[in-house]
C-alpha positions as CSV (number, residue, x, y, z in Angstrom):
1,M,14.6,9.7,-7.5
2,K,12.9,8.9,-4.5
3,E,9.8,9.9,-3.0
4,P,9.7,11.7,0.2
5,R,8.8,9.6,3.3
6,K,5.7,10.8,5.1
7,E,5.9,8.6,8.1
8,K,9.1,10.2,9.6
9,D,7.6,11.1,13.1
10,G,6.3,7.5,13.8
11,K,2.9,8.0,13.0
12,P,2.3,5.2,10.5
13,A,-1.0,4.9,8.2
14,G,-4.0,3.8,10.2
15,G,-3.5,5.6,13.4
16,I,-1.7,3.0,15.0
17,N,1.5,4.3,16.9
18,V,3.2,2.6,19.9
19,R,5.5,5.4,20.6
20,A,8.3,3.3,22.1
21,A,8.3,0.8,19.3
22,S,8.4,3.8,16.8
23,R,11.3,5.8,18.5
24,T,13.4,2.5,18.5
25,I,13.0,2.2,14.8
26,D,13.6,5.8,14.3
27,L,16.8,5.5,16.4
28,F,18.4,2.7,14.1
29,E,17.4,4.6,10.8
30,A,19.0,7.6,12.5
31,F,22.3,5.6,12.6
32,A,21.8,4.7,9.1
33,T,21.4,8.1,7.9
34,I,24.1,9.6,9.8
35,R,26.6,6.8,9.9
36,R,28.8,7.7,12.9
37,P,28.6,7.0,16.7
38,M,26.5,9.4,18.6
39,T,25.9,10.4,22.2
40,V,22.8,10.6,23.7
41,S,22.0,14.1,23.6
42,E,22.7,13.9,19.9
43,L,20.5,10.9,19.3
44,A,17.7,13.0,21.4
45,R,18.3,16.0,19.1
46,A,18.1,14.0,15.8
47,L,14.9,12.1,16.9
48,K,13.1,15.1,18.6
49,M,12.7,13.3,21.9
50,P,13.2,13.9,25.7
51,V,17.0,13.1,26.6
52,S,15.5,10.9,29.4
53,S,13.3,9.1,27.0
54,C,16.2,8.4,24.7
55,F,18.6,7.4,27.3
56,S,16.0,4.5,28.4
57,I,15.8,3.1,24.8
58,I,19.7,3.3,24.5
59,R,20.2,1.5,27.8
60,T,17.5,-1.1,26.6
61,L,19.3,-1.8,23.3
62,E,22.6,-1.8,25.0
63,A,21.6,-4.8,27.5
64,R,20.2,-6.5,24.8
65,G,23.3,-6.6,22.8
66,Y,22.1,-3.9,19.9
67,L,24.2,-0.8,20.8
68,F,27.6,-0.7,22.3
69,N,29.5,2.3,24.1
70,L,32.4,4.0,22.5
71,P,34.7,6.6,24.7
72,P,35.4,9.4,24.6
73,G,32.3,11.2,24.9
74,N,30.2,8.2,25.8
75,S,29.0,7.8,22.4
76,F,27.0,4.7,21.0
77,Y,26.6,2.8,17.9
78,P,24.9,-0.4,16.7
79,T,26.6,-3.7,17.1
80,A,26.2,-6.3,14.2
81,R,23.8,-8.0,16.1
82,L,20.9,-6.0,14.1
83,R,22.3,-7.1,10.8
84,D,22.6,-11.0,11.7
85,V,19.1,-10.8,12.9
86,A,17.8,-9.2,9.5
87,E,19.5,-11.7,7.7
88,D,18.3,-14.5,9.5
89,I,14.6,-13.3,8.8
90,T,15.4,-12.2,5.1
91,K,16.3,-15.7,4.4
92,A,13.1,-17.3,5.8
93,D,11.1,-14.5,4.0
94,P,8.3,-16.6,2.6
95,V,7.7,-13.9,-0.4
96,L,11.1,-12.9,-1.1
97,S,12.5,-16.4,-1.7
98,V,9.8,-16.6,-4.3
99,V,10.1,-13.6,-6.1
100,G,13.5,-12.0,-5.5
101,G,15.1,-13.5,-8.3
102,A,12.4,-12.8,-10.6
103,V,12.3,-9.2,-9.8
104,R,16.1,-8.7,-10.3
105,Q,16.0,-10.6,-13.8
106,L,13.0,-8.0,-14.5
107,C,15.1,-4.9,-13.5
108,D,18.0,-6.5,-15.7
109,E,16.0,-6.9,-18.5
110,S,13.9,-3.8,-18.7
111,R,16.7,-1.3,-17.5
112,E,14.1,0.0,-15.1
113,T,13.4,0.0,-11.2
114,A,11.2,-3.3,-10.4
115,M,8.9,-3.4,-7.6
116,F,6.6,-6.1,-6.0
117,G,4.1,-5.2,-3.4
118,K,0.5,-5.9,-1.8
119,L,-2.0,-4.0,0.2
120,C,-1.2,-3.1,3.7
121,R,-4.2,-1.7,5.4
122,N,-5.2,1.2,2.9
123,R,-2.0,1.5,1.4
124,V,0.6,-0.4,-0.5
125,I,3.7,-2.0,1.0
126,L,6.9,-2.5,-1.3
127,L,8.1,-6.1,-0.5
128,A,10.7,-6.3,-2.8
129,V,12.4,-3.9,-5.0
130,E,15.5,-3.7,-7.4
131,V,16.6,-0.4,-8.4
132,T,18.3,0.2,-11.8
133,S,21.8,1.6,-12.2
134,A,20.4,3.7,-15.3
135,P,20.3,7.3,-15.1
136,A,17.2,9.0,-14.0
137,R,16.1,6.2,-12.0
138,Y,13.1,5.9,-9.6
139,M,14.7,4.9,-6.0
140,P,12.0,3.1,-3.5
141,Q,13.0,1.3,-0.7
142,V,11.8,-2.3,0.6
143,G,9.0,-1.5,3.3
144,D,8.1,1.7,1.6
145,L,4.2,2.6,2.3
146,R,2.6,4.4,-1.2
147,P,-0.8,5.6,-1.6
148,V,-2.9,3.1,-2.9
149,H,-5.1,5.6,-5.4
150,A,-1.6,7.3,-6.9
151,T,0.3,4.3,-7.6
152,A,0.5,1.7,-10.4
153,I,0.7,-1.2,-7.7
154,G,-2.2,0.4,-5.7
155,K,-4.4,0.6,-8.7
156,A,-3.6,-2.9,-9.7
157,L,-4.4,-4.4,-6.1
158,L,-7.7,-2.3,-6.1
159,G,-8.2,-3.6,-9.3
160,S,-8.0,-7.2,-8.0
161,L,-10.6,-6.7,-5.4
162,G,-14.6,-7.4,-5.5
163,E,-16.9,-4.3,-5.7
164,E,-17.6,-4.8,-1.7
165,E,-13.7,-4.9,-0.8
166,L,-13.0,-1.7,-3.3
167,E,-15.7,0.4,-1.9
168,K,-14.7,-0.5,1.8
169,I,-11.2,0.5,1.0
170,L,-12.0,3.6,-1.0
171,S,-14.4,4.8,2.0
172,H,-11.5,5.0,3.9
173,V,-8.7,6.4,1.7
174,T,-8.5,10.3,1.3
175,L,-7.7,10.9,-2.3
176,E,-5.1,13.1,-1.7
177,K,-3.4,15.4,-4.7
178,V,0.2,14.2,-4.9
179,T,0.7,16.0,-8.3
180,R,-1.2,17.7,-10.7
181,Q,-1.8,14.6,-12.6
182,T,-3.1,12.6,-9.3
183,I,-6.5,11.1,-9.7
184,T,-8.8,12.7,-6.7
185,D,-12.2,11.8,-7.8
186,A,-13.6,8.7,-6.7
187,G,-15.7,8.4,-9.8
188,Q,-13.0,8.7,-12.2
189,L,-10.9,6.4,-10.5
190,R,-13.2,3.7,-10.6
191,K,-13.8,4.3,-14.4
192,E,-9.6,4.1,-14.9
193,L,-9.7,1.0,-12.3
194,A,-12.3,-0.7,-14.7
195,A,-10.5,0.1,-17.8
196,S,-7.5,-1.2,-16.6
197,R,-9.2,-4.0,-15.2
198,R,-10.3,-5.2,-18.6
199,R,-7.2,-4.7,-20.4
200,G,-5.1,-6.3,-17.7
201,W,-2.4,-3.7,-16.8
202,Y,-2.3,-0.6,-14.7
203,T,-0.6,2.8,-14.8
204,N,0.7,5.7,-12.9
205,V,1.4,8.3,-15.2
206,E,3.2,11.1,-12.9
207,E,0.9,10.9,-10.5
208,T,3.2,10.5,-7.9
209,I,6.3,12.0,-8.8
210,S,6.7,14.2,-12.0
211,D,8.3,13.0,-15.2
212,M,8.1,9.5,-13.7
213,T,5.6,6.7,-14.9
214,S,4.9,3.0,-13.9
215,L,3.5,0.2,-15.5
216,C,2.1,-2.6,-13.7
217,V,0.3,-5.8,-13.6
218,P,-1.7,-7.6,-10.7
219,L,-1.1,-11.3,-10.1
220,T,-2.2,-13.9,-7.5
221,M,0.2,-16.0,-5.5
222,R,-0.7,-18.8,-2.9
223,G,-4.3,-17.3,-2.9
224,E,-3.1,-13.7,-2.2
225,H,-3.1,-10.7,-4.3
226,Y,0.2,-8.9,-5.3
227,A,1.3,-6.6,-8.0
228,L,4.5,-6.4,-10.0
229,A,5.6,-3.1,-11.6
230,I,8.6,-1.3,-13.1
231,S,9.0,2.5,-12.9
232,G,10.8,5.0,-14.7
233,P,11.4,8.2,-16.5
234,T,8.3,8.6,-18.4
235,V,9.9,8.9,-22.1
236,R,11.8,5.6,-21.5
237,I,8.6,3.7,-20.1
238,K,6.6,4.9,-23.3
239,T,9.4,4.1,-25.7
240,N,10.0,0.7,-24.4
241,F,6.2,0.0,-23.4
242,K,5.3,-2.9,-25.4
243,E,8.6,-5.1,-24.5
244,N,8.3,-3.9,-20.8
245,L,4.5,-5.0,-20.8
246,E,5.3,-8.6,-22.2
247,R,8.4,-8.8,-19.7
248,L,6.0,-7.8,-16.7
249,Q,3.1,-10.4,-18.2
250,A,5.8,-13.1,-18.3
251,T,7.3,-12.5,-15.0
252,A,3.9,-12.1,-13.3
253,E,2.9,-15.5,-14.8
254,A,6.3,-17.3,-13.9
255,I,5.8,-16.0,-10.2
256,S,2.1,-17.2,-10.1
257,S,2.8,-20.7,-11.1
258,N,5.2,-21.3,-8.0
């Protein structure tokens, strides 16, 4: 099960929006979704932008070797250059090189989706994700931005902060109601963070997606705060709670020691 993306119009959290950059990313995501060559007018419709603006982006990417032209109909499609650049970047990823194998192993052993993330401004960004093959699974993607108050990873990261840092973030976060279970009262959230900090683990019980629960532990790697979580159907997470908490804690400890 996937969470709906809320940044599709190119308006990332924090209000920062360089239109040309957002539109270029949207263009590649449109090709990933539609999976066929498209004309300028088709791309413009898909991206909801003027044809002239779309044409300018296409010509720039074509000149840089990221798109190529296909007759008939003057359609375009990405070259493999984007894949090659992405692979080179991924190979040198300073976080994924350390945690990638551990997250995969956690997913295999728990048979639940495993995630690794950190704070990105006032939200959570997922840096590593392994989606289980089990039925009724949670299906996030690397790079997804998630609400800090309604996710187990977000709560674990908030709980890792000092009081001053925590209050600074909470003062800039809208505690939006995502489901009926989402905590929208700052006082209640602070109480849950305090209780979770004492016991050493955090949860998101159907606060982001109905019938889905996440279990999470915080960790420190190279002086930075991160969090490691598994997520799946509430009934499975509750049934295997003890074993999965032990797996999470052992994996977090192994990552922290690197």
